[in-house]
N, CA, C and O of each residue as an XYZ file, in Angstrom:
476
protein
N     -38.136     73.928      5.126
C     -37.683     72.458      5.027
C     -38.260     71.822      6.421
O     -37.782     72.045      7.533
N     -39.559     70.858      6.091
C     -39.701     70.789      7.202
C     -38.695     69.559      8.183
O     -37.905     68.749      7.698
N     -38.949     69.698      9.304
C     -38.300     68.720      9.923
C     -37.825     67.051      9.170
O     -38.646     66.639      8.349
N     -37.295     66.661      9.278
C     -37.297     65.291      8.581
C     -38.006     63.829      9.325
O     -38.127     62.735      8.775
N     -38.352     64.142     10.509
C     -39.023     63.127     11.245
C     -40.432     63.097     10.870
O     -41.202     62.143     10.970
N     -40.631     64.098     10.492
C     -42.241     64.527      9.867
C     -42.639     64.564      9.142
O     -43.787     64.946      8.912
N     -41.565     64.037      8.202
C     -41.936     63.257      6.684
C     -42.535     61.923      7.187
O     -42.173     61.240      8.145
N     -43.684     61.691      6.179
C     -44.118     60.381      6.251
C     -43.531     59.455      5.473
O     -43.883     58.306      5.738
N     -42.529     59.606      4.348
C     -41.501     58.523      4.340
C     -40.866     58.370      5.293
O     -40.918     57.195      5.656
N     -40.334     58.914      5.842
C     -39.695     58.934      7.167
C     -40.295     58.032      7.877
O     -39.811     56.904      7.967
N     -41.248     58.315      8.391
C     -41.990     57.397      9.966
C     -42.734     55.813      9.031
O     -43.446     55.037      9.669
N     -42.433     55.569      7.575
C     -42.611     54.675      6.921
C     -41.595     53.770      7.182
O     -41.743     52.665      7.703
N     -40.238     54.424      6.688
C     -39.105     53.908      6.741
C     -38.609     53.508      7.989
O     -37.990     52.443      7.973
N     -38.716     54.073      9.052
C     -38.221     54.016     10.502
C     -39.012     52.712     11.217
O     -38.366     51.901     11.881
N     -40.427     52.584     11.031
C     -41.251     51.756     11.290
C     -40.495     50.321     10.631
O     -40.336     49.236     11.191
N     -40.154     50.680      9.435
C     -39.844     49.287      8.783
C     -38.041     48.893      9.077
O     -37.470     47.817      8.894
N     -37.508     50.131      9.559
C     -35.929     49.727     10.534
C     -36.315     49.003     11.642
O     -35.481     48.237     12.125
N     -37.217     49.073     12.056
C     -37.667     48.631     13.743
C     -38.281     47.349     13.532
O     -37.739     46.525     14.268
N     -39.012     46.941     12.967
C     -39.582     45.802     12.735
C     -38.355     44.524     11.375
O     -38.465     43.348     11.027
N     -37.591     45.369     11.124
C     -36.192     44.754     10.588
C     -35.306     44.307     11.652
O     -34.713     43.230     11.707
N     -35.290     45.063     12.314
C     -34.375     45.075     13.817
C     -34.455     43.678     14.324
O     -33.564     42.857     14.539
N     -36.184     43.592     14.509
C     -37.061     42.691     15.811
C     -36.745     41.230     14.715
O     -36.328     40.162     15.163
N     -36.986     41.427     13.538
C     -37.036     40.214     12.892
C     -35.679     39.420     12.486
O     -35.651     38.266     12.059
N     -34.596     40.238     12.695
C     -33.400     39.649     11.860
C     -32.914     39.246     13.005
O     -32.208     38.242     12.913
N     -33.066     39.742     14.197
C     -32.747     38.980     15.644
C     -32.819     37.463     15.701
O     -31.915     36.727     16.096
N     -34.143     37.054     15.207
C     -34.632     36.261     15.496
C     -34.391     35.265     14.055
O     -35.161     34.338     13.804
N     -33.248     35.602     13.200
C     -32.897     34.512     12.323
C     -32.102     33.455     12.983
O     -31.688     33.245     14.122
N     -32.044     32.836     11.765
C     -30.677     31.249     12.294
C     -29.456     31.925     12.451
O     -29.279     33.048     11.979
N     -28.449     31.199     13.198
C     -27.007     31.854     12.891
C     -26.736     31.950     11.943
O     -26.294     33.088     11.794
N     -26.708     31.401     11.049
C     -26.504     30.881      9.671
C     -27.061     32.200      8.867
O     -26.559     32.318      7.750
N     -27.705     32.888      9.116
C     -28.180     34.014      8.423
C     -28.308     35.195      9.554
O     -28.583     36.264      9.009
N     -28.230     35.259     10.460
C     -27.867     36.466     11.547
C     -26.876     37.522     10.834
O     -27.206     38.705     10.751
N     -26.036     37.200     10.485
C     -24.794     38.106     10.799
C     -24.322     37.954      9.296
O     -23.102     38.114      9.272
N     -24.744     37.746      8.241
C     -24.442     37.576      6.778
C     -26.153     38.185      6.466
O     -26.193     39.368      6.803
N     -26.993     37.886      6.137
C     -27.905     38.222      5.270
C     -28.926     39.605      6.375
O     -29.382     40.710      6.081
N     -28.918     38.887      7.511
C     -29.665     39.780      8.740
C     -28.835     41.479      8.484
O     -29.268     42.509      7.968
N     -27.555     41.158      9.088
C     -26.793     42.383      8.954
C     -27.040     43.430      7.802
O     -27.296     44.625      7.954
N     -26.890     42.633      6.447
C     -27.539     43.448      5.443
C     -28.688     44.187      5.358
O     -28.827     45.388      5.124
N     -29.397     43.436      5.548
C     -30.765     44.006      5.784
C     -30.832     45.276      6.836
O     -31.298     46.380      6.555
N     -30.396     44.977      7.819
C     -30.201     45.971      8.600
C     -29.332     47.454      8.419
O     -29.588     48.612      8.747
N     -28.094     46.753      7.677
C     -27.925     47.893      7.265
C     -28.310     48.543      5.925
O     -27.944     49.716      5.988
N     -28.829     48.314      4.863
C     -29.673     48.806      4.169
C     -30.629     50.086      4.204
O     -30.651     51.117      3.532
N     -31.641     49.467      5.571
C     -32.136     49.534      6.155
C     -31.957     51.227      6.622
O     -32.592     52.209      6.236
N     -30.599     51.092      7.802
C     -29.777     52.243      8.316
C     -29.551     53.307      7.013
O     -29.912     54.460      7.248
N     -29.177     53.129      6.108
C     -29.161     53.786      5.027
C     -29.802     54.235      4.088
O     -29.390     54.977      3.197
N     -31.437     53.569      4.321
C     -32.269     54.332      3.680
C     -32.603     55.597      4.260
O     -32.810     56.672      3.698
N     -32.632     55.173      5.971
C     -33.431     56.180      7.126
C     -32.322     57.511      6.555
O     -32.785     58.574      6.142
N     -31.127     57.289      6.606
C     -29.885     58.423      6.648
C     -29.824     58.944      5.171
O     -28.886     59.653      4.806
N     -30.673     58.641      4.468
C     -30.541     59.156      2.763
C     -31.925     60.033      2.776
O     -31.928     61.037      2.063
N     -33.205     59.701      3.600
C     -34.012     59.913      3.462
C     -34.162     61.518      4.455
O     -35.012     62.406      4.402
N     -32.922     61.355      5.319
C     -32.193     62.583      6.684
C     -31.709     63.454      5.486
O     -32.044     64.616      5.252
N     -30.858     62.668      4.772
C     -29.693     63.948      3.817
C     -30.671     64.734      2.593
O     -30.635     65.942      2.359
N     -31.679     63.561      1.779
C     -32.639     64.497      0.654
C     -33.303     65.432      1.688
O     -33.196     66.542      1.165
N     -33.917     65.580      2.847
C     -34.564     66.395      3.565
C     -33.839     67.504      3.715
O     -34.360     68.561      3.361
N     -32.315     67.519      4.337
C     -31.614     68.485      4.598
C     -30.931     69.647      2.946
O     -30.723     70.834      2.697
N     -30.822     68.149      2.172
C     -30.234     69.087      1.192
C     -30.926     69.783     -0.052
O     -32.088     69.425     -0.239
N     -30.387     70.757     -0.973
C     -30.602     71.392     -2.069
C     -31.089     70.760     -3.107
O     -30.748     69.583     -2.990
N     -31.937     70.970     -4.420
C     -32.523     70.023     -5.207
C     -31.607     69.025     -5.536
O     -31.814     67.848     -5.237
N     -30.170     69.569     -6.392
C     -29.710     68.365     -7.103
C     -28.932     67.385     -6.328
O     -28.641     66.305     -6.841
N     -28.478     67.762     -4.807
C     -28.143     66.568     -4.035
C     -29.563     65.997     -3.396
O     -29.575     64.832     -2.999
N     -30.669     66.749     -3.300
C     -31.916     65.868     -2.836
C     -32.190     64.950     -3.662
O     -32.639     63.896     -3.213
N     -32.000     65.102     -5.028
C     -32.152     63.982     -6.102
C     -31.745     63.144     -6.071
O     -32.409     62.107     -6.061
N     -30.197     63.172     -6.032
C     -28.972     61.901     -5.753
C     -29.468     61.207     -4.138
O     -29.646     59.990     -4.193
N     -29.619     61.626     -3.229
C     -29.882     61.202     -2.025
C     -31.578     60.044     -2.233
O     -31.913     58.877     -2.029
N     -32.118     61.189     -2.694
C     -33.723     60.478     -2.770
C     -33.737     58.799     -3.834
O     -34.355     57.770     -3.561
N     -32.524     59.156     -5.446
C     -32.258     57.999     -5.852
C     -31.671     56.942     -5.057
O     -32.336     55.927     -4.853
N     -30.716     57.038     -4.668
C     -29.968     56.584     -3.381
C     -30.633     55.784     -2.268
O     -30.332     54.621     -1.997
N     -31.698     56.610     -1.556
C     -32.926     55.909     -1.098
C     -33.407     54.785     -1.908
O     -33.345     53.632     -1.481
N     -33.784     55.016     -2.818
C     -34.625     54.152     -4.130
C     -33.971     52.991     -4.353
O     -34.532     51.946     -4.684
N     -32.381     53.179     -4.126
C     -31.945     52.011     -4.331
C     -31.455     51.117     -3.023
O     -30.905     50.016     -3.007
N     -31.856     51.990     -1.924
C     -31.563     51.006     -0.736
C     -33.046     50.304     -0.498
O     -33.119     49.149     -0.081
N     -33.844     50.843     -0.701
C     -35.461     50.380     -0.808
C     -35.277     48.654     -1.515
O     -35.373     47.512     -1.065
N     -34.902     49.410     -3.119
C     -34.726     47.846     -3.755
C     -33.679     46.861     -3.054
O     -34.028     45.697     -2.857
N     -32.653     47.209     -2.745
C     -31.845     46.106     -1.877
C     -32.701     45.807     -0.935
O     -32.887     44.591     -0.957
N     -33.232     46.254     -0.226
C     -34.093     45.735      0.692
C     -35.028     44.502      0.410
O     -34.953     43.408      0.969
N     -35.962     44.898     -0.604
C     -37.168     44.423     -1.350
C     -36.171     42.757     -1.915
O     -36.481     41.575     -1.763
N     -35.148     43.289     -2.462
C     -34.449     41.748     -3.101
C     -33.947     40.749     -1.700
O     -34.046     39.525     -1.602
N     -33.497     41.535     -0.890
C     -33.056     40.924      0.382
C     -33.998     39.927      0.952
O     -33.797     38.753      1.265
N     -35.313     40.822      1.033
C     -36.770     40.150      1.863
C     -36.941     39.098      1.025
O     -37.262     38.026      1.540
N     -36.811     39.155     -0.060
C     -37.183     37.873     -1.186
C     -36.574     36.725     -0.954
O     -37.092     35.609     -0.988
N     -35.136     37.074     -0.647
C     -33.943     35.767     -0.747
C     -34.328     35.221      0.859
O     -34.718     34.073      1.072
N     -34.152     36.222      1.900
C     -35.063     36.135      2.975
C     -36.178     34.469      3.169
O     -35.994     33.379      3.711
N     -37.103     34.988      2.531
C     -38.498     34.580      2.441
C     -38.331     32.883      1.549
O     -38.832     31.846      1.984
N     -37.520     32.993      0.270
C     -37.201     31.871     -0.266
C     -36.053     30.993      0.413
O     -36.040     29.763      0.361
N     -35.119     31.749      1.036
C     -34.282     30.614      2.242
C     -35.121     30.059      3.473
O     -34.577     29.376      4.341
N     -36.553     30.404      3.511
C     -37.398     30.131      4.712
C     -36.970     30.564      5.930
O     -37.163     29.989      7.001
N     -36.194     31.922      5.693
C     -35.574     32.540      6.860
C     -36.745     33.307      8.032
O     -36.824     33.624      9.219
N     -37.572     33.332      6.694
C     -38.658     34.366      7.168
C     -40.102     33.538      6.925
O     -40.017     32.543      6.205
N     -41.039     33.780      7.314
C     -42.358     33.288      6.534
C     -43.495     34.163      5.958
O     -43.592     35.376      6.144
N     -44.119     33.599      5.427
C     -45.159     34.448      4.455
C     -45.836     35.989      5.074
O     -45.787     37.118      4.586
N     -46.427     35.515      6.265
C     -46.941     36.605      6.975
C     -46.004     37.886      7.139
O     -46.339     38.970      6.661
N     -44.515     37.659      8.016
C     -43.926     38.696      7.670
C     -43.512     39.067      6.657
O     -43.159     40.245      6.697
N     -43.338     38.387      5.348
C     -42.621     38.593      4.130
C     -43.686     39.856      3.363
O     -43.311     40.784      2.646
N     -44.837     39.582      3.711
C     -46.099     40.098      3.049
C     -46.190     41.706      3.902
O     -46.368     42.778      3.323
N     -45.997     41.502      5.567
C     -45.870     42.511      6.282
C     -44.898     43.837      6.157
O     -45.083     45.040      6.336
N     -43.525     42.850      5.674
C     -42.454     44.178      5.597
C     -42.102     44.598      4.148
O     -41.418     45.563      3.808
N     -42.780     43.571      3.277
C     -42.878     43.860      1.440
C     -43.819     44.955      1.417
O     -43.846     45.667      0.413
N     -44.622     45.196      2.418
C     -46.130     46.319      1.965
C     -45.447     47.651      2.793
O     -45.902     48.794      2.748
N     -44.416     47.280      3.449
C     -44.055     48.426      4.142
C     -42.835     49.203      3.363
O     -42.562     50.400      3.454
N     -41.999     47.931      2.361
C     -41.230     48.906      1.778
C     -41.656     48.989      0.070
O     -40.972     49.220     -0.927
N     -42.721     48.767      0.209
C     -43.174     49.420     -1.042
C     -43.809     50.709     -0.911
O     -43.641     51.651     -1.685
N     -44.801     50.698      0.463
C     -45.274     52.480      0.949
C     -43.892     53.454      0.770
O     -43.854     54.574      0.262
N     -42.693     52.621      1.387
C     -41.636     53.591      1.337
C     -41.285     53.974     -0.532
O     -41.016     55.143     -0.809
N     -41.314     53.156     -1.411
C     -40.890     53.448     -2.421
C     -41.799     54.169     -3.163
O     -41.460     55.150     -3.825
N     -43.074     53.701     -3.095
C     -44.109     54.893     -3.849
C     -43.906     56.076     -3.118
O     -44.339     56.979     -3.834
N     -43.468     56.552     -2.053
C     -43.190     57.684     -1.584
C     -42.311     58.460     -1.953
O     -42.491     59.677     -1.973
N     -41.190     57.879     -2.314
C     -39.808     58.300     -2.812
C     -39.910     58.691     -4.226
O     -39.353     59.716     -4.620
N     -40.794     57.709     -5.247
C     -41.114     57.768     -6.303
C     -41.659     59.291     -6.520
O     -41.053     60.170     -7.133
N     -42.750     59.401     -5.977
C     -43.611     60.732     -5.403
C     -42.511     62.023     -5.066
O     -42.531     63.098     -5.665
N     -41.775     61.745     -4.224
C     -41.219     62.711     -4.200
C     -40.115     63.032     -5.062
O     -39.582     64.141     -5.013
N     -39.768     62.191     -5.793
C     -38.684     62.229     -6.949
C     -39.614     62.897     -7.920
O     -39.072     63.919     -8.339
N     -40.565     62.751     -8.336
C     -41.467     63.346     -9.493
C     -41.487     64.557     -9.122
O     -41.040     65.427     -9.869
N     -42.133     64.928     -7.601
C     -42.149     66.263     -7.171
C     -40.842     66.935     -7.384
O     -40.875     68.025     -7.954
N     -40.000     66.579     -7.113
C     -38.722     67.568     -7.348
C     -38.168     67.427     -8.683
O     -36.972     67.682     -8.823
N     -38.632     67.179     -9.358
C     -38.356     66.976    -10.804
C     -39.390     67.984    -11.795
O     -39.095     68.589    -12.826
N     -40.664     67.914    -11.089
C     -41.540     68.578    -11.811
C     -42.382     67.855    -12.906
O     -42.885     68.422    -13.875
N     -42.448     66.823    -12.685
C     -42.913     65.501    -13.668
C     -44.547     65.735    -13.129
O     -44.704     66.132    -11.975
N     -45.496     65.530    -13.818
C     -46.724     65.500    -13.544
C     -47.134     63.999    -13.159
O     -46.822     63.303    -14.126
N     -47.609     63.340    -12.317
C     -47.905     62.010    -12.151
C     -48.930     61.241    -13.061
O     -49.155     60.047    -12.864
């Protein structure tokens, strides 16, 4: 079992988490404690599920990967809402969305590897 901090998906998700914390700190007060907190919580859960997946056995690992994928989709949805409400601009939206896409692709690949599905 590799150290979870060495996993490429962990590294990308951690960078995303840090960037989300930086961005949500600049949210207007109206959204900082609702939308901003939800974004941060989902990103924290994403990181924790990646950690749990790395330390778990096969069946539990697949559950954790599925939960991490759910977290990634929730983040994607919340980012879209943030953009549509003009809480974040286009450039940060594209940057953050690119990060979440990278995480999603890696999680799908990990899941396929675990289930033995050829890509």
